[in-house]
C-alpha positions as a printed NumPy array, in Angstrom:
array([[174.418,  80.777,  -1.617],
       [175.671,  82.375,   1.696],
       [175.802,  80.509,   4.501],
       [172.773,  82.335,   5.942],
       [170.316,  81.041,   3.323],
       [172.083,  77.427,   3.108],
       [171.186,  77.111,   6.938],
       [167.757,  78.766,   6.704],
       [167.192,  76.348,   3.495],
       [168.102,  73.114,   5.549],
       [165.677,  74.533,   8.657],
       [163.037,  75.1  ,   6.592],
       [163.004,  71.719,   4.58 ],
       [163.676,  69.745,   8.052],
       [160.307,  71.085,   9.293],
       [158.523,  71.028,   6.034],
       [159.769,  67.23 ,   6.404],
       [158.905,  67.227,   9.943],
       [155.241,  68.09 ,   8.66 ],
       [154.74 ,  65.596,   6.296],
       [155.447,  62.745,   8.439],
       [153.32 ,  63.681,  10.951],
       [150.777,  64.078,   8.206],
       [151.509,  60.529,   7.125],
       [150.286,  59.401,  10.149],
       [146.89 ,  60.333,   9.605],
       [146.578,  59.043,   6.009],
       [144.679,  55.305,   5.773],
       [146.456,  54.051,   2.952],
       [143.799,  51.377,   2.341],
       [141.179,  53.501,   2.243],
       [143.473,  55.803,  -0.147],
       [144.539,  52.668,  -1.814],
       [140.91 ,  51.648,  -2.754],
       [139.578,  55.264,  -3.568],
       [142.033,  55.238,  -6.309],
       [141.532,  51.775,  -7.664],
       [137.845,  53.345,  -7.936],
       [139.036,  56.505,  -9.499],
       [141.064,  54.594, -11.987],
       [138.272,  52.092, -13.078],
       [135.332,  55.322, -13.322],
       [137.862,  57.257, -15.528],
       [138.599,  54.151, -17.927],
       [134.796,  53.344, -18.015],
       [134.47 ,  56.778, -18.95 ],
       [137.026,  56.832, -21.288],
       [135.324,  54.024, -23.561],
       [132.133,  55.429, -22.771],
       [129.755,  56.396, -26.402],
       [128.925,  60.307, -27.289],
       [129.25 ,  62.491, -29.907],
       [132.743,  62.929, -29.382],
       [134.954,  59.761, -28.272],
       [135.984,  60.57 , -24.693],
       [139.938,  59.827, -25.148],
       [139.622,  62.143, -28.403],
       [138.67 ,  64.679, -25.735],
       [141.463,  63.856, -23.409],
       [144.303,  63.688, -26.119],
       [143.28 ,  66.992, -27.223],
       [143.591,  68.639, -23.759],
       [146.27 ,  66.713, -22.973],
       [148.018,  68.299, -26.614],
       [146.802,  72.284, -25.393],
       [148.264,  71.883, -22.049],
       [151.667,  70.887, -23.44 ],
       [150.948,  74.04 , -26.115],
       [150.672,  75.667, -23.055],
       [152.962,  74.562, -20.383],
       [156.756,  74.436, -23.436],
       [156.362,  78.08 , -23.831],
       [155.842,  79.017, -20.424],
       [158.838,  77.032, -19.283],
       [161.165,  77.696, -21.946],
       [160.489,  81.572, -20.516],
       [161.274,  80.971, -16.644],
       [164.232,  79.134, -17.621],
       [165.483,  81.989, -19.545],
       [164.098,  84.165, -16.938],
       [166.259,  82.191, -14.628],
       [169.303,  82.007, -17.223],
       [169.519,  86.135, -16.747],
       [169.217,  86.474, -12.731],
       [171.964,  83.713, -11.801],
       [173.675,  85.858, -14.816],
       [173.871,  89.243, -13.013],
       [176.277,  89.74 , -10.371],
       [174.916,  90.247,  -6.435],
       [175.036,  93.727,  -6.189],
       [174.777,  93.046,  -2.044],
       [177.939,  91.301,  -1.861],
       [179.681,  94.508,  -3.691],
       [180.504,  96.386,   0.146],
       [184.485,  97.362,  -0.864],
       [186.361,  99.374,  -3.668],
       [188.858, 101.685,  -3.642],
       [188.224, 105.581,  -5.01 ],
       [190.639, 108.567,  -4.844],
       [193.41 , 105.899,  -3.247],
       [190.864, 105.472,  -0.186],
       [189.506, 102.021,   0.39 ],
       [185.96 , 102.586,   1.042],
       [183.365,  99.624,   3.179],
       [179.964,  99.987,   3.001],
       [176.876,  98.221,   4.036],
       [173.33 ,  97.933,   2.208],
       [169.701,  99.434,   3.885],
       [166.531,  97.498,   4.163],
       [165.419,  99.456,   1.125],
       [168.554,  98.446,  -1.09 ],
       [169.946, 101.706,  -0.273],
       [173.822, 102.557,   0.413],
       [174.663, 102.854,   4.168],
       [177.269, 103.016,   6.49 ],
       [180.237, 104.63 ,   4.303],
       [183.626, 104.428,   6.216],
       [187.343, 105.322,   4.635],
       [190.301, 102.747,   5.495],
       [193.564, 102.989,   5.077],
       [194.882, 101.002,   1.941],
       [198.528, 100.624,   3.918],
       [197.538,  99.131,   7.398],
       [193.418,  98.867,   6.776],
       [192.747, 101.176,   9.862],
       [189.656, 103.349,   9.569],
       [190.887, 106.922,   8.69 ],
       [189.986, 110.183,   9.971],
       [188.136, 112.802,   7.763],
       [189.145, 116.076,   8.699],
       [186.999, 119.256,   7.86 ],
       [189.201, 122.492,   6.707],
       [186.121, 125.082,   6.365],
       [186.788, 128.089,   4.847],
       [185.536, 130.295,   1.606],
       [185.777, 126.245,  -0.651],
       [185.675, 123.243,   2.847],
       [187.534, 120.445,   1.83 ],
       [187.9  , 116.973,   3.341],
       [190.993, 115.651,   4.221],
       [191.345, 111.906,   5.029],
       [194.269, 110.455,   6.806],
       [195.744, 107.652,   8.578],
       [196.784, 108.201,  12.606],
       [198.671, 105.128,  12.264],
       [200.463, 105.566,   8.802],
       [200.53 , 109.427,   9.19 ],
       [199.648, 109.83 ,   5.538],
       [197.36 , 112.023,   4.298],
       [195.268, 109.848,   1.427],
       [192.664, 112.502,  -0.197],
       [191.648, 115.555,  -0.042],
       [187.698, 116.318,  -1.291],
       [185.636, 119.18 ,  -1.807],
       [183.274, 119.582,   0.495],
       [181.946, 118.362,   3.901],
       [181.769, 115.01 ,   5.176],
       [178.347, 114.719,   3.638],
       [179.487, 116.114,   0.385],
       [182.617, 113.815,   0.126],
       [180.3  , 110.755,   1.138],
       [177.524, 111.569,  -1.688],
       [180.534, 111.43 ,  -4.224],
       [181.078, 108.105,  -3.422],
       [177.793, 107.158,  -3.11 ],
       [177.633, 108.029,  -6.624],
       [180.229, 106.428,  -7.612],
       [179.497, 102.935,  -5.786],
       [176.515, 103.487,  -8.084],
       [178.381, 104.289, -11.445],
       [180.424, 100.874, -10.737],
       [176.877,  99.147, -10.373],
       [175.786, 100.6  , -13.091],
       [178.907,  99.306, -15.126],
       [179.137,  95.349, -13.724],
       [175.577,  94.981, -14.469],
       [175.705,  96.23 , -18.216],
       [178.968,  93.673, -18.336],
       [176.522,  90.865, -16.452],
       [173.89 ,  91.467, -18.97 ],
       [176.505,  92.027, -21.903],
       [177.816,  88.469, -20.974],
       [175.026,  86.573, -21.064],
       [173.597,  88.35 , -24.479],
       [173.332,  85.964, -27.397],
       [176.096,  86.436, -29.891],
       [174.465,  88.845, -32.819]])
């Protein structure tokens, strides 16, 4: 969990706890206890009442049916959670090195890769993309601090950033496959 999730979870728990305490102040516990005891007595009488099928047998059959439904449901939910927990968090993947250049990006609201930027692998300064137009345009990435040309990509900035976006997506697919194979049961 990241810090934001922990803070939000703590705040939500505090608010829910405060509301629950306020509601408890409105409850007349004597009336609740009296009603609960009356319900228990009625249920006991119903279980012992005569009918074509004993009521205790109906309760027993109902409970066993409920167990038959709940056990597979709990098993399914726990297996789904295990798969979810074993997968990497794709939104924490915000930096990588491609073609000798360090790239950083963010994630848009719809899960798209957003704001791709290039950084010098030596001094970590954001490097300049210089487009050289001509018959076949190229984009050169140069660090003004280190005075080093790090990469020359084919195409303009948009074409190079699309290529980096595709490399990021390929890395995500590979990590997802690795996570899935790590959690798969042995054959």
